[in-house]
N, CA, C and O atoms as a Tinker XYZ file with bonds, in Angstrom:
   380  protein
     1  N    -91.508000  -71.815000  149.862000    73     2
     2  CA   -91.481000  -72.558000  148.618000    64     1     3
     3  C    -92.641000  -72.084000  147.751000    63     2     4     5
     4  O    -93.785000  -72.030000  148.202000    81     3
     5  N    -92.337000  -71.744000  146.510000    73     3     6
     6  CA   -93.356000  -71.234000  145.611000    64     5     7
     7  C    -93.508000  -72.064000  144.351000    63     6     8     9
     8  O    -94.210000  -71.668000  143.420000    81     7
     9  N    -92.854000  -73.210000  144.321000    73     7    10
    10  CA   -93.022000  -74.076000  143.154000    64     9    11
    11  C    -93.066000  -75.523000  143.622000    63    10    12    13
    12  O    -92.518000  -75.879000  144.665000    81    11
    13  N    -93.718000  -76.327000  142.840000    73    11    14
    14  CA   -93.817000  -77.740000  143.168000    64    13    15
    15  C    -92.622000  -78.458000  142.563000    63    14    16    17
    16  O    -92.474000  -78.532000  141.343000    81    15
    17  N    -91.786000  -78.976000  143.424000    73    15    18
    18  CA   -90.623000  -79.722000  142.967000    64    17    19
    19  C    -91.035000  -81.170000  142.686000    63    18    20    21
    20  O    -92.073000  -81.635000  143.158000    81    19
    21  N    -90.217000  -81.862000  141.920000    73    19    22
    22  CA   -90.471000  -83.285000  141.686000    64    21    23
    23  C    -90.485000  -84.041000  143.015000    63    22    24    25
    24  O    -91.280000  -84.962000  143.203000    81    23
    25  N    -89.613000  -83.652000  143.920000    73    23    26
    26  CA   -89.545000  -84.310000  145.225000    64    25    27
    27  C    -90.871000  -84.162000  145.984000    63    26    28    29
    28  O    -91.379000  -85.132000  146.546000    81    27
    29  N    -91.421000  -82.956000  145.997000    73    27    30
    30  CA   -92.684000  -82.701000  146.699000    64    29    31
    31  C    -93.823000  -83.466000  146.030000    63    30    32    33
    32  O    -94.642000  -84.083000  146.711000    81    31
    33  N    -93.877000  -83.426000  144.716000    73    31    34
    34  CA   -94.923000  -84.129000  143.982000    64    33    35
    35  C    -94.819000  -85.633000  144.205000    63    34    36    37
    36  O    -95.832000  -86.298000  144.421000    81    35
    37  N    -93.618000  -86.168000  144.155000    73    35    38
    38  CA   -93.415000  -87.593000  144.398000    64    37    39
    39  C    -93.852000  -87.986000  145.799000    63    38    40    41
    40  O    -94.410000  -89.064000  146.002000    81    39
    41  N    -93.598000  -87.108000  146.771000    73    39    42
    42  CA   -94.012000  -87.373000  148.156000    64    41    43
    43  C    -95.526000  -87.542000  148.223000    63    42    44    45
    44  O    -96.020000  -88.502000  148.814000    81    43
    45  N    -96.262000  -86.611000  147.618000    73    43    46
    46  CA   -97.719000  -86.676000  147.674000    64    45    47
    47  C    -98.268000  -87.843000  146.855000    63    46    48    49
    48  O    -99.256000  -88.456000  147.259000    81    47
    49  N    -97.660000  -88.161000  145.723000    73    47    50
    50  CA   -98.058000  -89.343000  144.955000    64    49    51
    51  C    -97.850000  -90.605000  145.796000    63    50    52    53
    52  O    -98.709000  -91.486000  145.814000    81    51
    53  N    -96.721000  -90.693000  146.485000    73    51    54
    54  CA   -96.418000  -91.857000  147.306000    64    53    55
    55  C    -97.434000  -92.014000  148.433000    63    54    56    57
    56  O    -97.952000  -93.109000  148.655000    81    55
    57  N    -97.719000  -90.937000  149.137000    73    55    58
    58  CA   -98.671000  -90.994000  150.255000    64    57    59
    59  C   -100.050000  -91.448000  149.774000    63    58    60    61
    60  O   -100.660000  -92.338000  150.366000    81    59
    61  N   -100.531000  -90.832000  148.701000    73    59    62
    62  CA  -101.863000  -91.160000  148.204000    64    61    63
    63  C   -101.911000  -92.563000  147.618000    63    62    64    65
    64  O   -102.901000  -93.272000  147.794000    81    63
    65  N   -100.870000  -92.964000  146.936000    73    63    66
    66  CA  -100.805000  -94.312000  146.379000    64    65    67
    67  C   -100.874000  -95.360000  147.483000    63    66    68    69
    68  O   -101.617000  -96.336000  147.378000    81    67
    69  N   -100.097000  -95.155000  148.539000    73    67    70
    70  CA  -100.118000  -96.097000  149.655000    64    69    71
    71  C   -101.471000  -96.100000  150.352000    63    70    72    73
    72  O   -101.956000  -97.155000  150.760000    81    71
    73  N   -102.081000  -94.932000  150.493000    73    71    74
    74  CA  -103.398000  -94.843000  151.134000    64    73    75
    75  C   -104.463000  -95.564000  150.307000    63    74    76    77
    76  O   -105.310000  -96.270000  150.853000    81    75
    77  N   -104.412000  -95.381000  148.992000    73    75    78
    78  CA  -105.390000  -96.049000  148.121000    64    77    79
    79  C   -105.295000  -97.566000  148.219000    63    78    80    81
    80  O   -106.315000  -98.253000  148.176000    81    79
    81  N   -104.084000  -98.094000  148.350000    73    79    82
    82  CA  -103.940000  -99.546000  148.437000    64    81    83
    83  C   -104.293000 -100.074000  149.829000    63    82    84    85
    84  O   -104.573000 -101.263000  149.982000    81    83
    85  N   -104.285000  -99.223000  150.823000    73    83    86
    86  CA  -104.573000  -99.652000  152.194000    64    85    87
    87  C   -106.073000  -99.657000  152.507000    63    86    88    89
    88  O   -106.520000 -100.408000  153.374000    81    87
    89  N   -106.832000  -98.843000  151.824000    73    87    90
    90  CA  -108.265000  -98.694000  152.107000    64    89    91
    91  C   -109.007000 -100.006000  151.883000    63    90    92    93
    92  O   -108.808000 -100.693000  150.881000    81    91
    93  N   -109.864000 -100.330000  152.838000    73    91    94
    94  CA  -110.760000 -101.473000  152.706000    64    93    95
    95  C   -112.183000 -100.976000  152.937000    63    94    96    97
    96  O   -112.426000 -100.162000  153.829000    81    95
    97  N   -113.102000 -101.458000  152.148000    73    95    98
    98  CA  -114.495000 -101.034000  152.278000    64    97    99
    99  C   -115.135000 -101.751000  153.458000    63    98   100   101
   100  O   -115.063000 -102.976000  153.565000    81    99
   101  N   -115.757000 -100.987000  154.338000    73    99   102
   102  CA  -116.497000 -101.539000  155.468000    64   101   103
   103  C   -117.922000 -101.783000  154.988000    63   102   104   105
   104  O   -118.597000 -100.864000  154.524000    81   103
   105  N   -118.370000 -103.025000  155.102000    73   103   106
   106  CA  -119.678000 -103.376000  154.549000    64   105   107
   107  C   -120.816000 -103.118000  155.525000    63   106   108   109
   108  O   -121.939000 -102.841000  155.105000    81   107
   109  N   -120.546000 -103.205000  156.798000    73   107   110
   110  CA  -121.575000 -102.953000  157.800000    64   109   111
   111  C   -120.951000 -102.220000  158.968000    63   110   112   113
   112  O   -119.762000 -102.360000  159.254000    81   111
   113  N   -121.767000 -101.449000  159.626000    73   111   114
   114  CA  -121.290000 -100.728000  160.787000    64   113   115
   115  C   -122.310000  -99.696000  161.187000    63   114   116   117
   116  O   -123.338000  -99.526000  160.531000    81   115
   117  N   -122.023000  -99.024000  162.246000    73   115   118
   118  CA  -122.906000  -97.951000  162.687000    64   117   119
   119  C   -122.096000  -96.669000  162.733000    63   118   120   121
   120  O   -120.966000  -96.636000  163.220000    81   119
   121  N   -122.693000  -95.637000  162.226000    73   119   122
   122  CA  -122.027000  -94.339000  162.208000    64   121   123
   123  C   -122.884000  -93.340000  162.961000    63   122   124   125
   124  O   -124.072000  -93.185000  162.678000    81   123
   125  N   -122.279000  -92.671000  163.910000    73   123   126
   126  CA  -122.939000  -91.571000  164.600000    64   125   127
   127  C   -122.723000  -90.338000  163.720000    63   126   128   129
   128  O   -121.647000  -89.741000  163.730000    81   127
   129  N   -123.756000  -89.961000  162.960000    73   127   130
   130  CA  -123.609000  -88.899000  161.972000    64   129   131
   131  C   -123.182000  -87.576000  162.593000    63   130   132   133
   132  O   -122.341000  -86.877000  162.026000    81   131
   133  N   -123.737000  -87.220000  163.735000    73   131   134
   134  CA  -123.366000  -85.944000  164.351000    64   133   135
   135  C   -121.897000  -85.940000  164.756000    63   134   136   137
   136  O   -121.182000  -84.969000  164.510000    81   135
   137  N   -121.452000  -87.022000  165.373000    73   135   138
   138  CA  -120.052000  -87.121000  165.786000    64   137   139
   139  C   -119.125000  -87.115000  164.573000    63   138   140   141
   140  O   -118.098000  -86.436000  164.573000    81   139
   141  N   -119.490000  -87.878000  163.535000    73   139   142
   142  CA  -118.672000  -87.925000  162.320000    64   141   143
   143  C   -118.622000  -86.554000  161.650000    63   142   144   145
   144  O   -117.562000  -86.119000  161.201000    81   143
   145  N   -119.764000  -85.877000  161.583000    73   143   146
   146  CA  -119.807000  -84.551000  160.957000    64   145   147
   147  C   -118.922000  -83.564000  161.713000    63   146   148   149
   148  O   -118.205000  -82.770000  161.104000    81   147
   149  N   -118.974000  -83.618000  163.035000    73   147   150
   150  CA  -118.130000  -82.732000  163.846000    64   149   151
   151  C   -116.655000  -83.034000  163.607000    63   150   152   153
   152  O   -115.837000  -82.118000  163.524000    81   151
   153  N   -116.315000  -84.315000  163.497000    73   151   154
   154  CA  -114.935000  -84.705000  163.247000    64   153   155
   155  C   -114.469000  -84.215000  161.872000    63   154   156   157
   156  O   -113.377000  -83.661000  161.748000    81   155
   157  N   -115.286000  -84.416000  160.852000    73   155   158
   158  CA  -114.930000  -83.953000  159.503000    64   157   159
   159  C   -114.746000  -82.437000  159.494000    63   158   160   161
   160  O   -113.785000  -81.931000  158.913000    81   159
   161  N   -115.660000  -81.713000  160.134000    73   159   162
   162  CA  -115.567000  -80.254000  160.161000    64   161   163
   163  C   -114.332000  -79.797000  160.933000    63   162   164   165
   164  O   -113.672000  -78.833000  160.544000    81   163
   165  N   -114.025000  -80.487000  162.022000    73   163   166
   166  CA  -112.824000  -80.172000  162.792000    64   165   167
   167  C   -111.568000  -80.358000  161.941000    63   166   168   169
   168  O   -110.678000  -79.507000  161.943000    81   167
   169  N   -111.502000  -81.472000  161.217000    73   167   170
   170  CA  -110.347000  -81.716000  160.353000    64   169   171
   171  C   -110.236000  -80.632000  159.280000    63   170   172   173
   172  O   -109.140000  -80.143000  159.003000    81   171
   173  N   -111.353000  -80.260000  158.683000    73   171   174
   174  CA  -111.341000  -79.212000  157.652000    64   173   175
   175  C   -110.826000  -77.900000  158.233000    63   174   176   177
   176  O   -110.010000  -77.221000  157.610000    81   175
   177  N   -111.296000  -77.545000  159.414000    73   175   178
   178  CA  -110.846000  -76.304000  160.051000    64   177   179
   179  C   -109.367000  -76.348000  160.397000    63   178   180   181
   180  O   -108.669000  -75.343000  160.264000    81   179
   181  N   -108.883000  -77.498000  160.837000    73   179   182
   182  CA  -107.462000  -77.622000  161.179000    64   181   183
   183  C   -106.570000  -77.472000  159.936000    63   182   184   185
   184  O   -105.553000  -76.779000  159.971000    81   183
   185  N   -106.966000  -78.129000  158.848000    73   183   186
   186  CA  -106.181000  -77.998000  157.614000    64   185   187
   187  C   -106.256000  -76.578000  157.056000    63   186   188   189
   188  O   -105.277000  -76.075000  156.506000    81   187
   189  N   -107.411000  -75.933000  157.195000    73   187   190
   190  CA  -107.547000  -74.544000  156.743000    64   189   191
   191  C   -106.612000  -73.640000  157.553000    63   190   192   193
   192  O   -105.952000  -72.759000  157.001000    81   191
   193  N   -106.566000  -73.871000  158.856000    73   191   194
   194  CA  -105.654000  -73.114000  159.719000    64   193   195
   195  C   -104.198000  -73.380000  159.340000    63   194   196   197
   196  O   -103.383000  -72.459000  159.295000    81   195
   197  N   -103.877000  -74.652000  159.068000    73   195   198
   198  CA  -102.521000  -74.998000  158.622000    64   197   199
   199  C   -102.172000  -74.263000  157.330000    63   198   200   201
   200  O   -101.052000  -73.778000  157.171000    81   199
   201  N   -103.128000  -74.183000  156.413000    73   199   202
   202  CA  -102.893000  -73.503000  155.137000    64   201   203
   203  C   -102.521000  -72.044000  155.367000    63   202   204   205
   204  O   -101.599000  -71.528000  154.736000    81   203
   205  N   -103.236000  -71.384000  156.266000    73   203   206
   206  CA  -102.909000  -69.990000  156.588000    64   205   207
   207  C   -101.498000  -69.884000  157.150000    63   206   208   209
   208  O   -100.738000  -68.988000  156.781000    81   207
   209  N   -101.152000  -70.810000  158.051000    73   207   210
   210  CA   -99.818000  -70.826000  158.664000    64   209   211
   211  C    -98.726000  -70.975000  157.599000    63   210   212   213
   212  O    -97.747000  -70.230000  157.597000    81   211
   213  N    -98.906000  -71.946000  156.696000    73   211   214
   214  CA   -97.892000  -72.172000  155.665000    64   213   215
   215  C    -97.791000  -70.976000  154.711000    63   214   216   217
   216  O    -96.695000  -70.629000  154.270000    81   215
   217  N    -98.919000  -70.351000  154.392000    73   215   218
   218  CA   -98.878000  -69.169000  153.522000    64   217   219
   219  C    -98.087000  -68.048000  154.184000    63   218   220   221
   220  O    -97.281000  -67.382000  153.536000    81   219
   221  N    -98.323000  -67.843000  155.481000    73   219   222
   222  CA   -97.596000  -66.799000  156.211000    64   221   223
   223  C    -96.091000  -67.066000  156.229000    63   222   224   225
   224  O    -95.294000  -66.128000  156.237000    81   223
   225  N    -95.701000  -68.347000  156.236000    73   223   226
   226  CA   -94.279000  -68.718000  156.210000    64   225   227
   227  C    -93.702000  -68.650000  154.801000    63   226   228   229
   228  O    -92.497000  -68.819000  154.619000    81   227
   229  N    -94.551000  -68.404000  153.804000    73   227   230
   230  CA   -94.073000  -68.335000  152.429000    64   229   231
   231  C    -94.049000  -69.680000  151.726000    63   230   232   233
   232  O    -93.567000  -69.780000  150.598000    81   231
   233  N    -94.558000  -70.706000  152.374000    73   231   234
   234  CA   -94.590000  -72.045000  151.781000    64   233   235
   235  C    -95.929000  -72.220000  151.067000    63   234   236   237
   236  O    -96.851000  -72.856000  151.577000    81   235
   237  N    -96.006000  -71.641000  149.884000    73   235   238
   238  CA   -97.241000  -71.604000  149.106000    64   237   239
   239  C    -97.679000  -73.008000  148.686000    63   238   240   241
   240  O    -98.875000  -73.303000  148.679000    81   239
   241  N    -96.752000  -73.852000  148.347000    73   239   242
   242  CA   -97.081000  -75.199000  147.888000    64   241   243
   243  C    -97.777000  -75.994000  148.994000    63   242   244   245
   244  O    -98.813000  -76.614000  148.753000    81   243
   245  N    -97.217000  -75.980000  150.195000    73   243   246
   246  CA   -97.827000  -76.717000  151.296000    64   245   247
   247  C    -99.143000  -76.073000  151.715000    63   246   248   249
   248  O   -100.073000  -76.771000  152.118000    81   247
   249  N    -99.230000  -74.749000  151.624000    73   247   250
   250  CA  -100.500000  -74.070000  151.895000    64   249   251
   251  C   -101.575000  -74.549000  150.927000    63   250   252   253
   252  O   -102.706000  -74.822000  151.329000    81   251
   253  N   -101.219000  -74.650000  149.666000    73   251   254
   254  CA  -102.153000  -75.116000  148.642000    64   253   255
   255  C   -102.593000  -76.559000  148.930000    63   254   256   257
   256  O   -103.771000  -76.894000  148.804000    81   255
   257  N   -101.644000  -77.393000  149.312000    73   255   258
   258  CA  -101.966000  -78.788000  149.639000    64   257   259
   259  C   -102.913000  -78.848000  150.843000    63   258   260   261
   260  O   -103.878000  -79.611000  150.834000    81   259
   261  N   -102.642000  -78.054000  151.866000    73   259   262
   262  CA  -103.491000  -78.052000  153.056000    64   261   263
   263  C   -104.898000  -77.551000  152.722000    63   262   264   265
   264  O   -105.883000  -78.064000  153.254000    81   263
   265  N   -104.994000  -76.553000  151.844000    73   263   266
   266  CA  -106.320000  -76.083000  151.420000    64   265   267
   267  C   -107.085000  -77.191000  150.718000    63   266   268   269
   268  O   -108.290000  -77.340000  150.918000    81   267
   269  N   -106.401000  -77.960000  149.906000    73   267   270
   270  CA  -107.060000  -79.062000  149.210000    64   269   271
   271  C   -107.495000  -80.155000  150.180000    63   270   272   273
   272  O   -108.559000  -80.747000  150.000000    81   271
   273  N   -106.700000  -80.427000  151.191000    73   271   274
   274  CA  -107.112000  -81.374000  152.223000    64   273   275
   275  C   -108.351000  -80.843000  152.946000    63   274   276   277
   276  O   -109.307000  -81.587000  153.165000    81   275
   277  N   -108.339000  -79.575000  153.312000    73   275   278
   278  CA  -109.490000  -78.980000  154.009000    64   277   279
   279  C   -110.754000  -79.130000  153.182000    63   278   280   281
   280  O   -111.789000  -79.570000  153.682000    81   279
   281  N   -110.660000  -78.759000  151.913000    73   279   282
   282  CA  -111.843000  -78.849000  151.067000    64   281   283
   283  C   -112.234000  -80.307000  150.824000    63   282   284   285
   284  O   -113.419000  -80.613000  150.688000    81   283
   285  N   -111.266000  -81.194000  150.769000    73   283   286
   286  CA  -111.555000  -82.617000  150.613000    64   285   287
   287  C   -112.392000  -83.155000  151.765000    63   286   288   289
   288  O   -113.323000  -83.931000  151.548000    81   287
   289  N   -112.062000  -82.745000  152.998000    73   287   290
   290  CA  -112.864000  -83.166000  154.149000    64   289   291
   291  C   -114.285000  -82.628000  154.032000    63   290   292   293
   292  O   -115.248000  -83.349000  154.292000    81   291
   293  N   -114.417000  -81.363000  153.642000    73   291   294
   294  CA  -115.755000  -80.773000  153.486000    64   293   295
   295  C   -116.532000  -81.467000  152.371000    63   294   296   297
   296  O   -117.709000  -81.789000  152.528000    81   295
   297  N   -115.864000  -81.690000  151.256000    73   295   298
   298  CA  -116.510000  -82.309000  150.103000    64   297   299
   299  C   -116.926000  -83.743000  150.414000    63   298   300   301
   300  O   -118.030000  -84.158000  150.062000    81   299
   301  N   -116.059000  -84.493000  151.063000    73   299   302
   302  CA  -116.393000  -85.873000  151.424000    64   301   303
   303  C   -117.579000  -85.898000  152.388000    63   302   304   305
   304  O   -118.481000  -86.723000  152.251000    81   303
   305  N   -117.570000  -84.992000  153.359000    73   303   306
   306  CA  -118.690000  -84.922000  154.311000    64   305   307
   307  C   -120.001000  -84.603000  153.624000    63   306   308   309
   308  O   -121.044000  -85.169000  153.953000    81   307
   309  N   -119.940000  -83.694000  152.667000    73   307   310
   310  CA  -121.151000  -83.345000  151.909000    64   309   311
   311  C   -121.584000  -84.521000  151.047000    63   310   312   313
   312  O   -122.774000  -84.826000  150.959000    81   311
   313  N   -120.647000  -85.165000  150.426000    73   311   314
   314  CA  -120.938000  -86.270000  149.507000    64   313   315
   315  C   -121.616000  -87.447000  150.205000    63   314   316   317
   316  O   -122.520000  -88.064000  149.640000    81   315
   317  N   -121.190000  -87.762000  151.422000    73   315   318
   318  CA  -121.790000  -88.898000  152.124000    64   317   319
   319  C   -122.970000  -88.494000  153.009000    63   318   320   321
   320  O   -123.544000  -89.333000  153.703000    81   319
   321  N   -123.323000  -87.230000  152.984000    73   319   322
   322  CA  -124.520000  -86.788000  153.688000    64   321   323
   323  C   -124.320000  -86.333000  155.118000    63   322   324   325
   324  O   -125.291000  -86.219000  155.866000    81   323
   325  N   -123.076000  -86.068000  155.522000    73   323   326
   326  CA  -122.852000  -85.554000  156.866000    64   325   327
   327  C   -123.201000  -84.072000  156.965000    63   326   328   329
   328  O   -123.577000  -83.584000  158.030000    81   327
   329  N   -123.073000  -83.366000  155.853000    73   327   330
   330  CA  -123.348000  -81.929000  155.826000    64   329   331
   331  C   -124.483000  -81.643000  154.846000    63   330   332   333
   332  O   -124.562000  -82.240000  153.772000    81   331
   333  N   -125.349000  -80.729000  155.232000    73   331   334
   334  CA  -126.368000  -80.225000  154.317000    64   333   335
   335  C   -125.762000  -79.008000  153.626000    63   334   336   337
   336  O   -125.527000  -77.980000  154.262000    81   335
   337  N   -125.511000  -79.125000  152.331000    73   335   338
   338  CA  -124.898000  -78.025000  151.570000    64   337   339
   339  C   -125.880000  -77.448000  150.556000    63   338   340   341
   340  O   -125.488000  -76.768000  149.607000    81   339
   341  N   -127.156000  -77.728000  150.772000    73   339   342
   342  CA  -128.229000  -77.163000  149.955000    64   341   343
   343  C   -128.032000  -77.430000  148.464000    63   342   344   345
   344  O   -128.277000  -76.562000  147.626000    81   343
   345  N   -127.585000  -78.647000  148.147000    73   343   346
   346  CA  -127.393000  -79.079000  146.747000    64   345   347
   347  C   -126.428000  -78.187000  145.970000    63   346   348   349
   348  O   -126.565000  -78.036000  144.756000    81   347
   349  N   -125.460000  -77.599000  146.659000    73   347   350
   350  CA  -124.499000  -76.687000  146.017000    64   349   351
   351  C   -123.438000  -77.493000  145.269000    63   350   352   353
   352  O   -122.422000  -77.895000  145.836000    81   351
   353  N   -123.700000  -77.715000  143.989000    73   351   354
   354  CA  -122.755000  -78.503000  143.195000    64   353   355
   355  C   -121.639000  -77.643000  142.599000    63   354   356   357
   356  O   -120.818000  -78.138000  141.827000    81   355
   357  N   -121.609000  -76.372000  142.951000    73   355   358
   358  CA  -120.483000  -75.515000  142.543000    64   357   359
   359  C   -119.333000  -75.663000  143.526000    63   358   360   361
   360  O   -118.171000  -75.701000  143.121000    81   359
   361  N   -119.649000  -75.746000  144.819000    73   359   362
   362  CA  -118.614000  -75.872000  145.842000    64   361   363
   363  C   -118.343000  -77.319000  146.251000    63   362   364   365
   364  O   -117.294000  -77.618000  146.821000    81   363
   365  N   -119.289000  -78.215000  145.960000    73   363   366
   366  CA  -119.177000  -79.599000  146.406000    64   365   367
   367  C   -119.548000  -80.545000  145.273000    63   366   368   369
   368  O   -120.279000  -80.172000  144.356000    81   367
   369  N   -119.035000  -81.778000  145.344000    73   367   370
   370  CA  -119.389000  -82.767000  144.329000    64   369   371
   371  C   -120.623000  -83.536000  144.808000    63   370   372   373
   372  O   -120.543000  -84.710000  145.170000    81   371
   373  N   -121.741000  -82.854000  144.800000    73   371   374
   374  CA  -123.019000  -83.450000  145.193000    64   373   375
   375  C   -123.988000  -83.328000  144.031000    63   374   376   377
   376  O   -123.787000  -82.547000  143.101000    81   375
   377  N   -125.027000  -84.111000  144.111000    73   375   378
   378  CA  -126.102000  -84.129000  143.094000    64   377   379
   379  C   -125.568000  -84.522000  141.763000    63   378   380
   380  O   -126.321000  -84.591000  140.792000    81   379
């Protein structure tokens, strides 16, 4: 697939819309930063690998989506302080 169909776009809008309404803010808790950072990095690597797989199959749209998920995990990790990205505001939404 090399183009974004209305069906594909609607699917992603639906998923994100439902996720946004489901999220609840946790006011207190304990986070093991090393464990969380490893988990975020693992997820980013898995989505990056998926993106390569989809590109090889010719599914450019899903590859693009997987790349965005991968970068989203990296960006979120950097934003909340799990990763030290040396204040790189070109690759991450930090500072």
